[in-house]
C-alpha positions in Angstrom: 58.7 -141.3 -2.6 60.7 -138.2 -1.4 62.2 -138.2 2.2 60.9 -135.2 3.7 62.9 -135.7 7.6 65.5 -137.8 8.8 64.6 -139.2 12.6 67.5 -140.7 15.1 67.2 -144.0 13.8 68.0 -142.9 9.9 70.7 -140.4 11.3 72.2 -143.3 13.1 72.3 -145.4 10.3 73.7 -142.5 8.6 76.3 -141.9 10.4 78.0 -145.7 10.6 77.6 -145.9 6.5 79.7 -142.6 6.5 81.7 -144.2 9.2 82.3 -147.4 7.1 82.5 -145.9 3.5 85.4 -143.6 4.8 87.1 -146.6 6.5 86.8 -148.2 2.8 89.0 -145.1 1.3 90.9 -144.4 3.9 93.7 -145.2 2.2 93.2 -143.4 -0.6 93.0 -140.5 1.6 96.1 -141.3 3.2 98.1 -140.8 -0.2 96.6 -137.7 -0.6 99.1 -135.8 2.3 101.3 -133.5 1.1 104.5 -135.0 2.7 105.5 -138.0 0.7 106.7 -139.4 4.2 105.3 -143.2 5.2 103.3 -141.1 8.3 100.6 -139.5 6.1 97.8 -140.8 8.1 94.9 -138.1 7.4 92.7 -140.7 6.0 93.2 -143.1 9.1 93.2 -140.7 11.8 90.0 -139.2 10.3 88.7 -143.0 10.1 89.7 -144.0 13.7 87.7 -140.8 14.8 84.4 -141.4 12.8 84.5 -145.0 13.8 84.4 -144.2 17.5 81.7 -141.7 16.9 79.6 -144.5 15.2 80.1 -146.9 17.1 79.0 -144.6 20.2 75.9 -144.1 18.1 75.6 -147.9 17.1 74.5 -148.1 21.2 71.5 -145.4 20.9 68.0 -146.8 20.5 66.3 -143.0 20.6 64.0 -142.0 17.5 65.2 -138.3 18.9 67.7 -137.5 16.3 69.2 -135.0 18.7 69.8 -137.9 21.2 71.8 -140.3 18.0 73.9 -136.7 17.2 74.6 -136.0 21.1 75.7 -139.9 21.1 78.2 -139.3 17.9 79.6 -136.0 19.0 80.9 -137.7 22.7 82.5 -140.5 20.7 84.2 -138.7 18.0 85.4 -136.1 20.9 86.9 -139.0 23.0 88.5 -140.9 20.1 89.6 -137.9 18.0 93.0 -138.2 16.6 95.4 -135.9 14.7 94.7 -132.6 13.4 91.9 -133.9 10.7 90.1 -136.3 13.4 89.7 -133.6 16.2 88.6 -130.7 13.5 85.9 -133.7 12.3 85.2 -134.1 16.0 84.1 -130.5 16.2 82.6 -130.3 13.3 80.3 -133.2 14.9 79.9 -131.5 17.6 79.0 -128.4 16.6 76.0 -130.2 14.3 75.1 -131.9 17.2 74.2 -128.6 19.4 72.1 -127.8 16.2 69.7 -130.6 17.1 69.5 -130.2 20.7 66.0 -131.5 21.7 65.2 -132.0 17.9 62.7 -135.1 17.5 63.2 -135.3 13.5 65.2 -132.9 11.3 63.9 -131.1 8.3 66.8 -130.1 5.5 66.2 -126.6 7.2 66.9 -128.0 10.2 69.8 -130.0 9.2 71.0 -126.8 7.3 71.1 -124.8 10.5 73.4 -127.7 12.3 75.4 -127.9 9.5 76.5 -124.2 9.8 76.5 -124.7 13.4 79.2 -127.2 13.2 81.3 -125.2 10.7 81.2 -122.5 13.3 82.4 -124.9 16.2 85.5 -126.3 14.2 86.9 -122.9 12.9 86.8 -121.9 16.2 88.6 -124.8 18.1 91.5 -123.9 15.1 94.0 -121.3 16.4 95.0 -120.3 12.5 92.6 -121.4 10.3 94.1 -122.0 7.0 91.7 -122.1 3.5 92.2 -124.5 1.5 91.3 -127.4 4.0 88.7 -129.6 5.4 87.4 -126.4 7.0 87.4 -124.5 3.6 85.0 -127.8 2.2 82.8 -128.2 5.1 82.0 -124.5 4.6 81.5 -124.9 1.3 79.0 -127.5 2.3 77.2 -125.7 4.7 76.8 -122.8 2.3 75.3 -125.4 -0.1 72.9 -126.9 2.1 71.4 -123.5 3.4 70.7 -122.8 -0.3 69.9 -126.3 -1.3 66.9 -126.0 1.8 65.9 -123.2 0.0 65.4 -125.3 -3.4 63.5 -128.7 -2.3 62.3 -130.1 0.9 63.8 -133.7 -0.1 66.7 -135.3 2.1 68.0 -137.2 -0.8 68.2 -134.2 -3.4 69.5 -131.8 -0.7 72.4 -134.2 0.3 73.2 -134.7 -3.4 73.5 -130.8 -3.7 75.9 -130.5 -0.6 77.8 -133.5 -1.7 78.4 -131.8 -5.5 79.0 -128.4 -4.2 81.9 -129.7 -1.8 83.5 -131.4 -4.6 83.6 -128.6 -6.4 85.5 -126.8 -3.6 87.4 -129.7 -3.0 88.9 -129.0 -6.4 89.6 -126.0 -5.8 92.3 -126.8 -2.9 94.8 -126.6 -5.0 94.8 -123.0 -6.0 94.5 -121.7 -2.4 97.4 -123.7 -0.9 100.2 -124.0 -3.5 101.7 -126.7 -1.9 99.0 -128.9 -2.6 99.1 -127.3 -6.4 102.8 -128.6 -6.6 102.1 -131.8 -5.2 98.9 -132.4 -7.8 96.9 -133.5 -4.9 94.3 -132.2 -3.5 93.0 -131.5 0.6 92.8 -134.8 1.8 91.1 -133.7 4.7 88.5 -132.9 2.5 88.3 -135.4 0.6 87.6 -137.2 4.1 84.8 -135.6 4.9 83.1 -136.1 1.2 83.8 -139.3 1.8 81.6 -139.4 5.3 78.9 -137.4 3.7 78.6 -140.1 0.3 78.4 -142.9 2.4 75.9 -141.1 4.7 73.7 -140.6 1.1 74.2 -144.0 -0.4 72.2 -145.1 2.8 69.1 -143.3 2.6 67.9 -145.9 -0.3 69.2 -149.0 1.7 66.3 -151.1 3.4 69.1 -153.3 4.8 70.4 -152.9 8.6 74.0 -151.4 8.4 76.3 -152.6 10.6 79.8 -150.7 11.5 82.2 -152.4 10.0 84.9 -154.4 12.0 88.1 -153.2 12.3 91.3 -154.2 13.9 92.9 -150.7 13.3 90.7 -149.5 16.8 92.7 -150.7 19.5 94.7 -148.7 21.8 98.4 -147.2 22.2 100.1 -149.0 24.7 100.3 -146.9 28.1 102.8 -147.3 30.2 103.3 -146.6 33.9 106.9 -145.5 35.2 107.3 -148.0 37.3 106.5 -151.7 37.7 107.3 -153.5 40.9 106.2 -156.9 41.5 105.8 -156.1 45.0 103.7 -152.9 45.0 100.9 -152.5 47.2 97.7 -150.7 44.9 95.8 -148.8 47.5 93.0 -148.5 45.0 91.8 -151.7 43.3 89.2 -151.5 40.9 89.5 -149.2 37.8 85.8 -148.5 37.2 84.7 -146.4 34.2 81.2 -145.7 33.1 79.2 -143.1 31.1 76.0 -141.1 32.8 73.7 -140.6 30.5 70.6 -137.7 30.5 72.2 -136.0 33.5 71.4 -132.9 35.7 74.0 -130.4 33.9 74.3 -128.1 37.2 78.0 -127.8 38.4 76.5 -128.3 41.9 75.6 -131.7 41.1 79.1 -132.4 39.5 80.8 -131.5 42.3 79.3 -133.3 44.5 80.0 -136.6 42.5 83.7 -135.6 42.3 84.0 -135.0 46.3 82.5 -137.9 47.3 84.6 -140.2 44.7 87.2 -138.4 45.6 86.5 -139.8 49.2 86.3 -143.6 47.6 89.6 -143.7 45.6 92.0 -141.8 43.5 92.6 -141.3 39.5 89.8 -139.2 39.2 88.4 -138.1 35.5 85.0 -136.8 34.6 84.8 -135.5 31.5 81.2 -133.8 31.1 79.9 -133.5 27.8 76.4 -131.6 27.1 73.9 -134.1 28.9 76.8 -137.5 28.9 79.7 -137.9 31.5 82.3 -140.0 31.2 83.7 -141.1 35.1 87.1 -142.9 35.7 87.9 -143.9 39.2 90.2 -146.5 41.1 88.7 -147.1 44.1 88.1 -150.3 46.3 84.3 -149.8 46.3 82.7 -149.4 42.9 79.4 -150.9 43.9 79.5 -147.2 45.7 80.5 -145.2 42.9 77.7 -146.9 40.8 75.4 -146.5 43.1 76.0 -142.6 43.4 76.1 -142.2 39.9 72.6 -143.8 40.2 71.0 -140.6 41.6 72.2 -138.6 38.7 71.0 -140.6 35.6 70.9 -143.9 33.7 74.2 -145.3 33.3 76.0 -147.3 29.6 79.1 -148.4 29.2 80.0 -150.3 32.5 83.9 -151.3 32.9 85.3 -152.5 36.0 89.1 -153.9 36.4 90.5 -155.5 39.2 93.7 -154.3 38.6 95.8 -156.2 41.3 94.8 -159.1 39.1 95.6 -156.9 36.0 99.4 -155.6 37.5 100.3 -159.6 38.6 99.4 -160.2 34.6 101.1 -157.3 32.7 104.4 -158.3 35.1 104.6 -161.1 32.8 104.9 -159.5 29.7 106.9 -156.6 28.0 104.1 -154.5 26.7 100.1 -154.1 27.6 97.5 -152.3 27.3 97.6 -150.9 31.1 100.1 -151.0 33.3 99.6 -149.6 36.8 102.0 -148.7 39.0 102.1 -147.7 43.1 101.0 -144.0 42.3 102.2 -142.5 45.9 101.2 -139.5 47.9 99.9 -136.9 45.3 102.6 -134.6 43.6 102.7 -130.9 42.8 103.7 -131.6 38.9 103.4 -134.8 36.6 104.2 -135.6 33.0 103.0 -137.3 30.1 104.6 -137.9 27.1 103.5 -139.3 23.7 106.7 -141.5 22.6 107.7 -143.7 19.6 110.8 -146.3 20.2 112.0 -148.2 23.1 115.1 -146.6 23.3 113.2 -143.3 23.4 110.6 -144.2 26.0 113.3 -145.1 28.4 114.7 -141.6 27.9 111.5 -139.8 28.9 111.0 -142.1 32.1 114.5 -141.3 33.2 114.0 -137.7 32.6 111.0 -138.0 35.2 108.0 -138.3 32.7 104.7 -140.8 34.6 103.2 -142.1 31.9 104.2 -142.2 28.1 101.7 -142.8 25.8 103.5 -145.1 22.6 102.1 -143.3 19.3 103.3 -140.6 17.2 104.2 -141.0 13.5 101.2 -143.5 11.8 99.5 -144.2 15.2 98.4 -140.8 16.6 96.9 -141.2 20.1 93.1 -140.3 20.7 91.8 -137.3 23.2 90.6 -140.2 25.2 94.2 -142.1 25.0 95.7 -138.8 26.6 92.8 -138.6 28.7 93.4 -142.3 30.1 97.3 -141.3 30.2 96.1 -138.4 32.6 94.2 -140.3 35.0 97.0 -142.4 36.0 99.3 -139.3 37.3 98.6 -138.4 40.5 99.2 -135.0 40.5 97.5 -131.8 40.2 99.3 -130.2 37.5 100.1 -132.5 34.5 102.3 -131.3 31.3 101.5 -133.0 28.0 104.3 -133.3 25.8 103.0 -134.4 22.7 106.6 -134.4 20.5 104.1 -134.4 17.3 102.7 -131.5 15.5 99.4 -133.6 14.5 98.9 -134.6 18.5 98.8 -131.0 19.8 94.9 -130.5 19.0 94.1 -133.7 20.6 96.3 -133.0 23.7 94.3 -129.5 23.8 91.0 -131.2 23.8 92.1 -133.3 26.4 92.7 -130.3 28.8 89.5 -128.4 28.4 87.8 -131.5 30.1 89.6 -132.6 32.6 88.3 -131.4 35.7 90.0 -132.5 38.7 93.3 -131.8 37.2 95.1 -128.9 35.3 96.5 -129.7 32.4 99.8 -127.5 30.3 100.1 -129.1 26.5 103.7 -127.9 25.9 103.7 -127.5 22.3 106.4 -129.8 21.4 106.4 -130.7 17.8 109.5 -134.0 17.7 111.0 -136.2 20.6 114.2 -133.4 20.8 111.4 -130.6 21.8 109.8 -133.0 24.6 113.5 -134.0 25.6 114.7 -130.4 25.7 111.4 -129.2 27.7 112.2 -131.9 30.3 115.9 -130.7 30.6 114.8 -127.5 31.5 112.0 -128.3 34.1 112.4 -126.5 37.0 110.7 -128.2 39.4 111.1 -125.2 41.8 108.7 -123.0 39.7 105.1 -123.0 39.9 103.0 -124.2 37.2 102.5 -121.4 35.3 105.8 -120.9 35.2 107.6 -124.1 34.6 105.2 -124.3 32.0 106.3 -121.1 30.5 110.0 -122.3 31.1 109.4 -125.3 28.9 108.0 -123.7 26.0 110.9 -121.1 26.0 113.1 -123.5 25.5 112.0 -125.4 22.3 113.9 -122.4 20.4 117.2 -124.1 21.5 117.0 -127.6 19.8 116.9 -128.0 16.3 115.5 -130.8 15.0 116.7 -133.5 11.9 114.8 -135.8 10.7 115.6 -138.6 8.3 113.3 -141.0 6.9 112.3 -142.3 3.2 109.8 -140.9 0.1 106.3 -143.3 0.0 105.5 -142.3 -3.6 106.7 -139.7 -6.4 106.3 -136.3 -6.1 107.6 -132.7 -6.7 107.8 -130.6 -3.1 109.3 -127.4 -2.9 112.6 -127.5 -5.3 113.1 -130.9 -5.2 111.2 -134.0 -7.4 110.9 -136.8 -5.3 111.1 -140.5 -6.2 109.3 -143.0 -4.2 112.4 -144.4 -2.1 114.7 -141.4 -1.7 116.0 -140.6 1.1 114.3 -137.6 3.1 116.0 -135.2 5.3 114.3 -132.9 7.6 115.2 -129.5 9.4 112.3 -128.6 11.2 109.6 -130.4 9.6 111.0 -129.0 6.0 113.2 -131.3 3.6 116.2 -129.8 3.5 117.8 -132.6 1.6 116.9 -135.5 -0.7 119.7 -138.2 -1.5 119.7 -141.8 -2.6 121.6 -143.2 0.7 121.0 -142.7 4.3 124.5 -141.5 5.5 125.1 -139.5 2.5 122.5 -137.4 3.2 122.2 -137.6 6.9 125.7 -136.1 6.9 124.4 -133.2 4.2 121.6 -132.6 6.5 123.7 -132.1 10.1 126.1 -129.5 7.7 123.0 -127.5 7.2 121.8 -127.4 11.3 125.4 -126.9 12.6 126.3 -124.0 13.5 129.1 -121.3 15.0 126.6 -121.8 18.4 126.3 -125.5 18.6 128.0 -127.6 21.2 126.0 -131.0 21.5 124.5 -133.2 19.0 122.2 -136.4 19.7 121.6 -139.3 17.5 118.8 -141.3 18.0 119.3 -144.2 15.9 116.2 -146.4 14.3 115.1 -149.7 14.3 116.0 -149.9 10.0 119.7 -149.4 10.9 122.9 -150.6 13.1 124.7 -149.3 15.9 127.4 -149.4 13.3 125.5 -147.1 10.9 124.9 -144.8 13.8 128.4 -144.3 14.5 129.5 -144.0 11.4 128.0 -141.0 11.4 129.2 -140.2 14.8 132.4 -140.3 13.2 131.5 -137.8 10.4 130.7 -135.5 12.9 133.3 -135.6 15.2 135.8 -134.8 12.4 133.9 -132.2 11.0 132.8 -130.8 13.8 135.2 -131.1 16.7 134.4 -128.7 19.1 130.7 -130.3 19.5 130.1 -133.1 22.0 128.6 -136.0 20.1 126.0 -138.9 21.3 124.6 -141.8 20.1 121.5 -143.7 21.4 119.3 -146.5 20.5 116.1 -144.6 20.2 114.5 -147.4 18.3 111.7 -145.6 16.3 110.1 -146.8 13.4 110.4 -145.3 9.9 112.6 -142.8 10.8 115.9 -143.7 10.2 117.3 -140.9 12.7 116.5 -138.3 14.7 119.1 -136.2 15.5 118.9 -133.0 18.1 121.3 -130.0 17.7 121.8 -127.8 20.7 
């Protein structure tokens, strides 16, 4: 018997099955990343984003497909990680918009929602590239519209969509030469098709499908800079909840924010269609809940006693959340993404309020960034992603925070983040300080030394697994068998007559003695340059070097 339409509970099953399928194949998708470096994590980022969407969807009891789609979009929005995850979240968000107030969907409705998803995702990317997940998604939407004219059977409809998606995926190497040279198809496109395949396979299953357990869906460490055992926390309860079926008027939300700011601080109100997420620090969580109940039903209620939390956290080196006495509200604040204890400490010393531990291998989600921003008691917050794969998630966070203005400084590396902080001028307005920091990024060159995780051909380089990869500005410039030899060659390519300062941040897999040997080479070869050696403690990258 053919399936002519799907309702909310069927969509819920399909979303969970899709997330499970991608989770099972995330290592395969990771292996398709063009760059043969150990932080190729498209599959992981997409899987964690899909898991967040499915986890939120799992709570839904409605039979209306529009309600379930909305929950999925909300979960994906907050859980989006990396560029691929953000694009996936926008595909889901647009798909959800195409199902607003829909009870059940036939092939025509699904095709229209798919088109809406593609349009939303394309708008979210500043300069869309063909040969990527966007191209595969567009091909699927094209196929959906054509298939809706040929059949009213959902199963046949999805089979046509997936087959067309794979046809386009196979063509991606012809659109992006870098894919062809590496001998891979687009990783994001493959990840999307894994989700669709999982959804398709679930249609004829009579068994209840549950989200696979995963230990990977855990938060990066978010550390406040000051931890004082005797600090007095003014507002003791971190209170979080979702308001469902909200009145969408700005007047109602403004009234809610005014009330909550009257009984607490660190307020974040994230509005997404008919769901509002609220985070507030207060001494009266009951009052916050009662106020929220005047707007709609509540879900996901969480109340933590931060004073107890604080007393516990000072006993340990690392915690999920460390709370500090925020003091009076200030004009400017900073959130930085960082990897490695030594580098994190430098960011702290340069005035960063909250450090999100992440970057390579673990890109923080939009929600992780929102949670960090919530801990900065400032009117304007500058975010330093320090990784090109975290910029989109940061920009997504900036669009949904309402009680602060967020500025995403487009730093793609730790040296750029440090350069931005060094050039920050506290006397400037937020807008001017933002421009000053952006302009400063051209003053520093970033050198990174890591290793190859697989055999490949990239550019003019034939790379063997285990080779030392030496990159300048994200581009592989030197391939070597030895760390020291490759690093010194890389420095030779980066230093010019204008270079004055070379900072060597050594990682957890090399010693200070190793780094000093590199420094000695630099001092001898470039006597006019000042050299410093710093323990960065970063994983995966033997050296991160800045040349100014």
